[in-house]
PDB file of N, CA, C and O in Angstrom:
ATOM      1  N   MET A   1       1.544   9.914 -11.893  1.00  0.00           N
ATOM      2  CA  MET A   1       1.717   9.911 -10.461  1.00  0.00           C
ATOM      3  C   MET A   1       0.315  11.092 -10.798  1.00  0.00           C
ATOM      4  O   MET A   1       0.505  12.180 -11.341  1.00  0.00           O
ATOM      5  N   THR A   2      -0.972  10.625 -10.376  1.00  0.00           N
ATOM      6  CA  THR A   2      -1.564  11.643  -9.733  1.00  0.00           C
ATOM      7  C   THR A   2      -1.810  13.020  -9.230  1.00  0.00           C
ATOM      8  O   THR A   2      -0.983  13.671  -8.591  1.00  0.00           O
ATOM      9  N   LYS A   3      -2.906  13.390  -9.533  1.00  0.00           N
ATOM     10  CA  LYS A   3      -2.324  15.222  -9.358  1.00  0.00           C
ATOM     11  C   LYS A   3      -2.946  14.881  -6.935  1.00  0.00           C
ATOM     12  O   LYS A   3      -2.982  15.595  -5.933  1.00  0.00           O
ATOM     13  N   LEU A   4      -3.129  14.001  -7.139  1.00  0.00           N
ATOM     14  CA  LEU A   4      -3.577  13.834  -5.365  1.00  0.00           C
ATOM     15  C   LEU A   4      -1.748  13.143  -4.481  1.00  0.00           C
ATOM     16  O   LEU A   4      -1.097  13.423  -3.475  1.00  0.00           O
ATOM     17  N   MET A   5      -1.620  12.069  -5.774  1.00  0.00           N
ATOM     18  CA  MET A   5      -0.102  12.683  -5.228  1.00  0.00           C
ATOM     19  C   MET A   5       0.687  12.699  -5.084  1.00  0.00           C
ATOM     20  O   MET A   5       1.543  12.121  -4.413  1.00  0.00           O
ATOM     21  N   GLU A   6       0.451  14.303  -6.520  1.00  0.00           N
ATOM     22  CA  GLU A   6       1.925  15.052  -6.283  1.00  0.00           C
ATOM     23  C   GLU A   6       1.778  15.715  -5.561  1.00  0.00           C
ATOM     24  O   GLU A   6       2.822  16.294  -5.261  1.00  0.00           O
ATOM     25  N   LYS A   7       0.191  16.277  -4.534  1.00  0.00           N
ATOM     26  CA  LYS A   7      -0.184  17.266  -3.537  1.00  0.00           C
ATOM     27  C   LYS A   7       0.351  17.112  -2.202  1.00  0.00           C
ATOM     28  O   LYS A   7       0.792  18.018  -1.495  1.00  0.00           O
ATOM     29  N   LEU A   8       0.216  15.001  -1.722  1.00  0.00           N
ATOM     30  CA  LEU A   8       0.880  14.102  -0.573  1.00  0.00           C
ATOM     31  C   LEU A   8       2.069  14.303  -0.929  1.00  0.00           C
ATOM     32  O   LEU A   8       2.666  14.376   0.146  1.00  0.00           O
ATOM     33  N   GLY A   9       2.883  14.455  -1.822  1.00  0.00           N
ATOM     34  CA  GLY A   9       4.700  14.038  -1.673  1.00  0.00           C
ATOM     35  C   GLY A   9       5.227  12.728  -1.032  1.00  0.00           C
ATOM     36  O   GLY A   9       5.149  11.728  -1.746  1.00  0.00           O
ATOM     37  N   ASP A  10       5.699  12.599   0.084  1.00  0.00           N
ATOM     38  CA  ASP A  10       6.515  11.239   0.604  1.00  0.00           C
ATOM     39  C   ASP A  10       5.716  11.858   2.010  1.00  0.00           C
ATOM     40  O   ASP A  10       6.111  12.846   2.630  1.00  0.00           O
ATOM     41  N   ARG A  11       4.593  11.102   2.332  1.00  0.00           N
ATOM     42  CA  ARG A  11       3.771  11.142   3.041  1.00  0.00           C
ATOM     43  C   ARG A  11       4.172  10.116   3.454  1.00  0.00           C
ATOM     44  O   ARG A  11       4.321   9.253   2.589  1.00  0.00           O
ATOM     45  N   TYR A  12       4.518   9.733   4.863  1.00  0.00           N
ATOM     46  CA  TYR A  12       4.230   8.031   5.513  1.00  0.00           C
ATOM     47  C   TYR A  12       3.289   8.190   6.404  1.00  0.00           C
ATOM     48  O   TYR A  12       2.672   9.069   7.005  1.00  0.00           O
ATOM     49  N   LEU A  13       3.433   6.356   6.228  1.00  0.00           N
ATOM     50  CA  LEU A  13       1.859   5.335   7.156  1.00  0.00           C
ATOM     51  C   LEU A  13       2.180   4.696   8.283  1.00  0.00           C
ATOM     52  O   LEU A  13       3.271   4.151   8.448  1.00  0.00           O
ATOM     53  N   ASN A  14       1.229   4.720   9.158  1.00  0.00           N
ATOM     54  CA  ASN A  14       1.844   3.609  10.320  1.00  0.00           C
ATOM     55  C   ASN A  14       0.711   2.267   9.561  1.00  0.00           C
ATOM     56  O   ASN A  14       0.011   2.145   8.555  1.00  0.00           O
ATOM     57  N   GLU A  15       1.041   1.558  10.616  1.00  0.00           N
ATOM     58  CA  GLU A  15       0.443   0.098   9.732  1.00  0.00           C
ATOM     59  C   GLU A  15      -1.079  -0.288  10.003  1.00  0.00           C
ATOM     60  O   GLU A  15      -1.741  -1.277   9.690  1.00  0.00           O
ATOM     61  N   HIS A  16      -1.488   1.299  10.964  1.00  0.00           N
ATOM     62  CA  HIS A  16      -3.134   0.970  11.228  1.00  0.00           C
ATOM     63  C   HIS A  16      -3.737   1.893  10.181  1.00  0.00           C
ATOM     64  O   HIS A  16      -4.849   1.616   9.733  1.00  0.00           O
ATOM     65  N   GLU A  17      -3.024   3.068   9.720  1.00  0.00           N
ATOM     66  CA  GLU A  17      -3.818   3.344   7.866  1.00  0.00           C
ATOM     67  C   GLU A  17      -3.863   2.683   6.860  1.00  0.00           C
ATOM     68  O   GLU A  17      -4.719   2.761   5.979  1.00  0.00           O
ATOM     69  N   VAL A  18      -2.588   1.701   6.921  1.00  0.00           N
ATOM     70  CA  VAL A  18      -2.216   1.330   5.780  1.00  0.00           C
ATOM     71  C   VAL A  18      -3.072  -0.350   5.795  1.00  0.00           C
ATOM     72  O   VAL A  18      -3.059  -1.137   4.848  1.00  0.00           O
ATOM     73  N   ALA A  19      -3.676  -0.542   6.963  1.00  0.00           N
ATOM     74  CA  ALA A  19      -4.906  -2.138   6.685  1.00  0.00           C
ATOM     75  C   ALA A  19      -6.017  -1.504   6.543  1.00  0.00           C
ATOM     76  O   ALA A  19      -7.044  -2.182   6.509  1.00  0.00           O
ATOM     77  N   ARG A  20      -6.122   0.166   6.405  1.00  0.00           N
ATOM     78  CA  ARG A  20      -7.368   0.062   6.910  1.00  0.00           C
ATOM     79  C   ARG A  20      -7.357   0.656   5.034  1.00  0.00           C
ATOM     80  O   ARG A  20      -8.502   1.034   4.788  1.00  0.00           O
ATOM     81  N   ILE A  21      -6.895   0.737   4.396  1.00  0.00           N
ATOM     82  CA  ILE A  21      -6.622   1.404   3.246  1.00  0.00           C
ATOM     83  C   ILE A  21      -6.942   0.497   2.477  1.00  0.00           C
ATOM     84  O   ILE A  21      -8.040   0.466   1.922  1.00  0.00           O
ATOM     85  N   THR A  22      -5.589  -0.814   2.249  1.00  0.00           N
ATOM     86  CA  THR A  22      -6.098  -1.950   1.919  1.00  0.00           C
ATOM     87  C   THR A  22      -6.977  -3.103   2.440  1.00  0.00           C
ATOM     88  O   THR A  22      -7.260  -3.998   1.644  1.00  0.00           O
ATOM     89  N   GLY A  23      -7.487  -3.169   3.853  1.00  0.00           N
ATOM     90  CA  GLY A  23      -8.422  -3.900   3.959  1.00  0.00           C
ATOM     91  C   GLY A  23      -7.225  -5.118   4.203  1.00  0.00           C
ATOM     92  O   GLY A  23      -7.615  -6.109   4.820  1.00  0.00           O
ATOM     93  N   ARG A  24      -5.912  -5.097   3.789  1.00  0.00           N
ATOM     94  CA  ARG A  24      -5.427  -6.623   4.693  1.00  0.00           C
ATOM     95  C   ARG A  24      -5.188  -6.048   6.364  1.00  0.00           C
ATOM     96  O   ARG A  24      -5.489  -4.857   6.457  1.00  0.00           O
ATOM     97  N   SER A  25      -4.765  -6.600   7.522  1.00  0.00           N
ATOM     98  CA  SER A  25      -5.216  -6.862   8.376  1.00  0.00           C
ATOM     99  C   SER A  25      -3.714  -6.541   9.205  1.00  0.00           C
ATOM    100  O   SER A  25      -2.817  -7.340   8.939  1.00  0.00           O
ATOM    101  N   VAL A  26      -3.366  -5.388  10.226  1.00  0.00           N
ATOM    102  CA  VAL A  26      -2.845  -5.139  11.102  1.00  0.00           C
ATOM    103  C   VAL A  26      -1.456  -6.671  10.798  1.00  0.00           C
ATOM    104  O   VAL A  26      -0.521  -6.378  10.054  1.00  0.00           O
ATOM    105  N   TYR A  27      -1.479  -8.006  11.357  1.00  0.00           N
ATOM    106  CA  TYR A  27      -1.208  -9.315  11.734  1.00  0.00           C
ATOM    107  C   TYR A  27      -0.751  -9.233  10.921  1.00  0.00           C
ATOM    108  O   TYR A  27       0.457  -9.470  10.930  1.00  0.00           O
ATOM    109  N   THR A  28      -1.606  -8.721   9.287  1.00  0.00           N
ATOM    110  CA  THR A  28      -0.833 -10.066   7.821  1.00  0.00           C
ATOM    111  C   THR A  28       0.368  -8.995   8.121  1.00  0.00           C
ATOM    112  O   THR A  28       1.130  -9.258   9.051  1.00  0.00           O
ATOM    113  N   LEU A  29       0.550  -7.877   7.414  1.00  0.00           N
ATOM    114  CA  LEU A  29       1.282  -6.858   7.747  1.00  0.00           C
ATOM    115  C   LEU A  29       2.618  -7.156   8.298  1.00  0.00           C
ATOM    116  O   LEU A  29       3.656  -7.096   7.638  1.00  0.00           O
ATOM    117  N   ARG A  30       2.480  -7.702  10.388  1.00  0.00           N
ATOM    118  CA  ARG A  30       3.403  -7.545  10.583  1.00  0.00           C
ATOM    119  C   ARG A  30       3.769  -8.783  10.056  1.00  0.00           C
ATOM    120  O   ARG A  30       4.860  -8.824   9.487  1.00  0.00           O
ATOM    121  N   ASN A  31       2.937 -10.055  10.133  1.00  0.00           N
ATOM    122  CA  ASN A  31       3.560 -11.191   9.112  1.00  0.00           C
ATOM    123  C   ASN A  31       4.403 -10.923   8.057  1.00  0.00           C
ATOM    124  O   ASN A  31       5.509 -11.462   8.040  1.00  0.00           O
ATOM    125  N   ASP A  32       4.077 -10.212   7.214  1.00  0.00           N
ATOM    126  CA  ASP A  32       5.206 -10.617   6.153  1.00  0.00           C
ATOM    127  C   ASP A  32       6.627  -9.564   6.267  1.00  0.00           C
ATOM    128  O   ASP A  32       7.750  -9.557   5.763  1.00  0.00           O
ATOM    129  N   ARG A  33       6.149  -9.030   6.867  1.00  0.00           N
ATOM    130  CA  ARG A  33       7.363  -7.329   7.151  1.00  0.00           C
ATOM    131  C   ARG A  33       8.123  -8.954   8.082  1.00  0.00           C
ATOM    132  O   ARG A  33       9.327  -9.096   7.869  1.00  0.00           O
ATOM    133  N   SER A  34       7.589  -9.832   8.830  1.00  0.00           N
ATOM    134  CA  SER A  34       8.811 -11.022   9.784  1.00  0.00           C
ATOM    135  C   SER A  34       9.132 -12.245   8.334  1.00  0.00           C
ATOM    136  O   SER A  34       9.772 -13.291   8.439  1.00  0.00           O
ATOM    137  N   LEU A  35       8.567 -11.786   7.240  1.00  0.00           N
ATOM    138  CA  LEU A  35       8.507 -13.175   6.359  1.00  0.00           C
ATOM    139  C   LEU A  35       9.469 -12.226   5.450  1.00  0.00           C
ATOM    140  O   LEU A  35      10.250 -12.998   4.894  1.00  0.00           O
ATOM    141  N   HIS A  36       9.683 -11.211   5.151  1.00  0.00           N
ATOM    142  CA  HIS A  36      10.943 -10.085   5.037  1.00  0.00           C
ATOM    143  C   HIS A  36      10.032 -10.352   2.705  1.00  0.00           C
ATOM    144  O   HIS A  36      10.547 -10.813   1.687  1.00  0.00           O
ATOM    145  N   ARG A  37       8.355  -9.628   3.046  1.00  0.00           N
ATOM    146  CA  ARG A  37       7.433  -9.286   1.708  1.00  0.00           C
ATOM    147  C   ARG A  37       6.220  -8.525   1.837  1.00  0.00           C
ATOM    148  O   ARG A  37       5.659  -7.776   2.636  1.00  0.00           O
ATOM    149  N   GLY A  38       6.118  -8.852   1.122  1.00  0.00           N
ATOM    150  CA  GLY A  38       4.513  -7.376   1.471  1.00  0.00           C
ATOM    151  C   GLY A  38       5.299  -5.850   0.684  1.00  0.00           C
ATOM    152  O   GLY A  38       5.882  -5.755  -0.396  1.00  0.00           O
ATOM    153  N   PHE A  39       5.068  -5.006   1.536  1.00  0.00           N
ATOM    154  CA  PHE A  39       5.443  -3.655   1.342  1.00  0.00           C
ATOM    155  C   PHE A  39       6.844  -3.709   1.600  1.00  0.00           C
ATOM    156  O   PHE A  39       7.495  -4.544   2.228  1.00  0.00           O
ATOM    157  N   PRO A  40       7.341  -2.229   0.752  1.00  0.00           N
ATOM    158  CA  PRO A  40       8.444  -1.869   2.030  1.00  0.00           C
ATOM    159  C   PRO A  40       8.313  -0.780   2.455  1.00  0.00           C
ATOM    160  O   PRO A  40       7.724   0.156   1.915  1.00  0.00           O
ATOM    161  N   TYR A  41       9.066  -0.805   3.871  1.00  0.00           N
ATOM    162  CA  TYR A  41       9.193   0.183   4.760  1.00  0.00           C
ATOM    163  C   TYR A  41      10.053   0.030   5.780  1.00  0.00           C
ATOM    164  O   TYR A  41      10.889  -0.838   6.029  1.00  0.00           O
ATOM    165  N   VAL A  42       9.537   1.530   6.622  1.00  0.00           N
ATOM    166  CA  VAL A  42      11.206   1.847   6.967  1.00  0.00           C
ATOM    167  C   VAL A  42      10.629   2.473   8.691  1.00  0.00           C
ATOM    168  O   VAL A  42       9.659   3.191   8.934  1.00  0.00           O
ATOM    169  N   LYS A  43      11.516   1.949   9.535  1.00  0.00           N
ATOM    170  CA  LYS A  43      11.748   2.186  10.925  1.00  0.00           C
ATOM    171  C   LYS A  43      11.816   2.839  11.286  1.00  0.00           C
ATOM    172  O   LYS A  43      13.040   2.860  11.158  1.00  0.00           O
ATOM    173  N   ILE A  44      11.563   3.952  11.943  1.00  0.00           N
ATOM    174  CA  ILE A  44      12.036   4.939  12.828  1.00  0.00           C
ATOM    175  C   ILE A  44      11.727   5.003  14.366  1.00  0.00           C
ATOM    176  O   ILE A  44      10.650   5.297  14.885  1.00  0.00           O
ATOM    177  N   SER A  45      13.283   4.556  15.180  1.00  0.00           N
ATOM    178  CA  SER A  45      12.751   5.049  16.026  1.00  0.00           C
ATOM    179  C   SER A  45      12.055   3.613  16.991  1.00  0.00           C
ATOM    180  O   SER A  45      11.770   3.710  18.185  1.00  0.00           O
ATOM    181  N   GLY A  46      11.954   2.884  16.523  1.00  0.00           N
ATOM    182  CA  GLY A  46      10.889   1.763  17.260  1.00  0.00           C
ATOM    183  C   GLY A  46       9.901   1.405  15.992  1.00  0.00           C
ATOM    184  O   GLY A  46       9.415   0.345  15.598  1.00  0.00           O
ATOM    185  N   SER A  47       9.815   2.934  15.473  1.00  0.00           N
ATOM    186  CA  SER A  47       7.851   2.545  14.761  1.00  0.00           C
ATOM    187  C   SER A  47       8.143   2.303  12.961  1.00  0.00           C
ATOM    188  O   SER A  47       8.911   2.761  12.115  1.00  0.00           O
ATOM    189  N   VAL A  48       7.281   1.533  13.005  1.00  0.00           N
ATOM    190  CA  VAL A  48       7.417   1.076  11.931  1.00  0.00           C
ATOM    191  C   VAL A  48       6.340   1.694  10.675  1.00  0.00           C
ATOM    192  O   VAL A  48       5.145   1.812  10.947  1.00  0.00           O
ATOM    193  N   ARG A  49       6.885   2.094   9.222  1.00  0.00           N
ATOM    194  CA  ARG A  49       6.460   3.383   8.331  1.00  0.00           C
ATOM    195  C   ARG A  49       6.042   2.842   6.707  1.00  0.00           C
ATOM    196  O   ARG A  49       6.819   2.274   5.940  1.00  0.00           O
ATOM    197  N   TYR A  50       4.660   3.173   6.441  1.00  0.00           N
ATOM    198  CA  TYR A  50       5.028   2.149   4.578  1.00  0.00           C
ATOM    199  C   TYR A  50       4.970   4.416   4.032  1.00  0.00           C
ATOM    200  O   TYR A  50       4.787   5.561   4.445  1.00  0.00           O
ATOM    201  N   SER A  51       5.246   3.683   3.055  1.00  0.00           N
ATOM    202  CA  SER A  51       5.252   5.155   2.416  1.00  0.00           C
ATOM    203  C   SER A  51       3.884   5.364   1.398  1.00  0.00           C
ATOM    204  O   SER A  51       3.687   4.699   0.381  1.00  0.00           O
ATOM    205  N   LEU A  52       2.974   6.464   1.925  1.00  0.00           N
ATOM    206  CA  LEU A  52       1.744   6.388   0.342  1.00  0.00           C
ATOM    207  C   LEU A  52       2.230   6.045  -0.240  1.00  0.00           C
ATOM    208  O   LEU A  52       1.827   4.882  -0.203  1.00  0.00           O
ATOM    209  N   ARG A  53       3.272   6.085  -1.250  1.00  0.00           N
ATOM    210  CA  ARG A  53       3.674   5.866  -2.716  1.00  0.00           C
ATOM    211  C   ARG A  53       3.083   4.342  -2.999  1.00  0.00           C
ATOM    212  O   ARG A  53       2.151   4.075  -3.759  1.00  0.00           O
ATOM    213  N   ASP A  54       3.919   3.326  -2.131  1.00  0.00           N
ATOM    214  CA  ASP A  54       4.632   2.119  -2.919  1.00  0.00           C
ATOM    215  C   ASP A  54       3.162   2.152  -2.381  1.00  0.00           C
ATOM    216  O   ASP A  54       2.462   2.586  -3.296  1.00  0.00           O
ATOM    217  N   VAL A  55       2.135   1.776  -0.883  1.00  0.00           N
ATOM    218  CA  VAL A  55       0.528   1.431  -0.902  1.00  0.00           C
ATOM    219  C   VAL A  55       0.473   1.992  -2.912  1.00  0.00           C
ATOM    220  O   VAL A  55       0.689   1.293  -3.902  1.00  0.00           O
ATOM    221  N   MET A  56       0.159   3.244  -2.831  1.00  0.00           N
ATOM    222  CA  MET A  56      -0.847   3.676  -3.987  1.00  0.00           C
ATOM    223  C   MET A  56      -0.541   2.482  -5.340  1.00  0.00           C
ATOM    224  O   MET A  56      -1.390   1.914  -6.027  1.00  0.00           O
ATOM    225  N   ASP A  57       1.061   2.355  -5.418  1.00  0.00           N
ATOM    226  CA  ASP A  57       1.230   1.891  -6.514  1.00  0.00           C
ATOM    227  C   ASP A  57       0.760   0.300  -5.891  1.00  0.00           C
ATOM    228  O   ASP A  57      -0.259  -0.014  -6.506  1.00  0.00           O
ATOM    229  N   TRP A  58       1.053  -0.543  -5.131  1.00  0.00           N
ATOM    230  CA  TRP A  58       0.709  -1.678  -5.094  1.00  0.00           C
ATOM    231  C   TRP A  58      -0.578  -2.339  -4.805  1.00  0.00           C
ATOM    232  O   TRP A  58      -0.833  -3.512  -4.533  1.00  0.00           O
ATOM    233  N   ILE A  59      -1.769  -0.674  -5.007  1.00  0.00           N
ATOM    234  CA  ILE A  59      -3.117  -1.477  -4.761  1.00  0.00           C
ATOM    235  C   ILE A  59      -3.334  -1.376  -6.458  1.00  0.00           C
ATOM    236  O   ILE A  59      -3.936  -2.305  -6.998  1.00  0.00           O
ATOM    237  N   GLU A  60      -2.629   0.232  -7.634  1.00  0.00           N
ATOM    238  CA  GLU A  60      -2.618   0.406  -8.613  1.00  0.00           C
ATOM    239  C   GLU A  60      -2.397  -0.604  -9.428  1.00  0.00           C
ATOM    240  O   GLU A  60      -2.963  -0.501 -10.516  1.00  0.00           O
ATOM    241  N   ALA A  61      -1.488  -1.949  -9.185  1.00  0.00           N
ATOM    242  CA  ALA A  61      -0.993  -3.168 -10.081  1.00  0.00           C
ATOM    243  C   ALA A  61      -1.678  -3.711 -10.475  1.00  0.00           C
ATOM    244  O   ALA A  61      -1.776  -4.111 -11.636  1.00  0.00           O
ATOM    245  N   ARG A  62      -2.663  -3.945  -9.173  1.00  0.00           N
ATOM    246  CA  ARG A  62      -3.661  -5.001  -8.613  1.00  0.00           C
ATOM    247  C   ARG A  62      -4.690  -4.420  -9.775  1.00  0.00           C
ATOM    248  O   ARG A  62      -4.854  -5.267 -10.653  1.00  0.00           O
ATOM    249  N   LYS A  63      -5.192  -3.581  -9.934  1.00  0.00           N
ATOM    250  CA  LYS A  63      -6.213  -2.955 -11.102  1.00  0.00           C
ATOM    251  C   LYS A  63      -6.338  -3.989 -12.211  1.00  0.00           C
ATOM    252  O   LYS A  63      -5.464  -4.498 -12.913  1.00  0.00           O
ATOM    253  N   VAL A  64      -7.698  -4.168 -12.182  1.00  0.00           N
ATOM    254  CA  VAL A  64      -8.516  -5.626 -13.048  1.00  0.00           C
ATOM    255  C   VAL A  64      -9.660  -4.563 -14.059  1.00  0.00           C
ATOM    256  O   VAL A  64     -10.693  -4.126 -13.552  1.00  0.00           O
ATOM    257  N   VAL A  65      -9.266  -4.254 -15.547  1.00  0.00           N
ATOM    258  CA  VAL A  65     -10.397  -3.632 -16.085  1.00  0.00           C
ATOM    259  C   VAL A  65     -10.326  -4.472 -17.382  1.00  0.00           C
ATOM    260  O   VAL A  65      -9.586  -4.896 -18.270  1.00  0.00           O
ATOM    261  N   PRO A  66     -11.473  -4.436 -16.945  1.00  0.00           N
ATOM    262  CA  PRO A  66     -12.624  -5.862 -17.912  1.00  0.00           C
ATOM    263  C   PRO A  66     -12.796  -5.098 -19.754  1.00  0.00           C
ATOM    264  O   PRO A  66     -13.248  -4.078 -20.274  1.00  0.00           O
ATOM    265  N   HIS A  67     -12.218  -6.173 -20.103  1.00  0.00           N
ATOM    266  CA  HIS A  67     -12.102  -5.705 -21.856  1.00  0.00           C
ATOM    267  C   HIS A  67     -13.896  -5.317 -22.231  1.00  0.00           C
ATOM    268  O   HIS A  67     -14.859  -5.915 -21.751  1.00  0.00           O
ATOM    269  N   GLU A  68     -13.939  -4.212 -23.167  1.00  0.00           N
ATOM    270  CA  GLU A  68     -15.074  -4.206 -23.276  1.00  0.00           C
ATOM    271  C   GLU A  68     -15.640  -5.407 -24.729  1.00  0.00           C
ATOM    272  O   GLU A  68     -16.806  -5.791 -24.808  1.00  0.00           O
ATOM    273  N   GLY A  69     -14.731  -5.753 -25.565  1.00  0.00           N
ATOM    274  CA  GLY A  69     -15.372  -6.880 -26.414  1.00  0.00           C
ATOM    275  C   GLY A  69     -15.826  -8.416 -25.988  1.00  0.00           C
ATOM    276  O   GLY A  69     -16.438  -9.280 -26.616  1.00  0.00           O
ATOM    277  N   LEU A  70     -15.333  -8.390 -24.811  1.00  0.00           N
ATOM    278  CA  LEU A  70     -16.010  -9.867 -24.239  1.00  0.00           C
ATOM    279  C   LEU A  70     -17.072 -10.015 -23.393  1.00  0.00           C
ATOM    280  O   LEU A  70     -17.332 -10.936 -22.619  1.00  0.00           O
ATOM    281  N   ARG A  71     -18.035  -8.344 -23.784  1.00  0.00           N
ATOM    282  CA  ARG A  71     -18.935  -9.058 -23.019  1.00  0.00           C
ATOM    283  C   ARG A  71     -20.605  -9.337 -23.509  1.00  0.00           C
ATOM    284  O   ARG A  71     -21.419  -9.177 -24.418  1.00  0.00           O
ATOM    285  N   ARG A  72     -20.505  -9.589 -22.871  1.00  0.00           N
ATOM    286  CA  ARG A  72     -22.796 -11.246 -23.929  1.00  0.00           C
ATOM    287  C   ARG A  72     -23.809 -10.335 -24.392  1.00  0.00           C
ATOM    288  O   ARG A  72     -24.855 -10.768 -24.875  1.00  0.00           O
TER     289      ARG A  72
END
């Protein structure tokens, strides 16, 4: 876990914030929820919220690190 994540703790984001961070559209986030896929989320009084930690973990899981030895 990064120092930034430790400082932010368990912050929750709305779908517009998640769309901006991930580059996915709000429509895609809504569609994923209806199909029971995508990010885990919570509903609080009808409002959908995503854990910043879950979003950052999703981003980190998609990191591509090129291998030094394969350069020409």
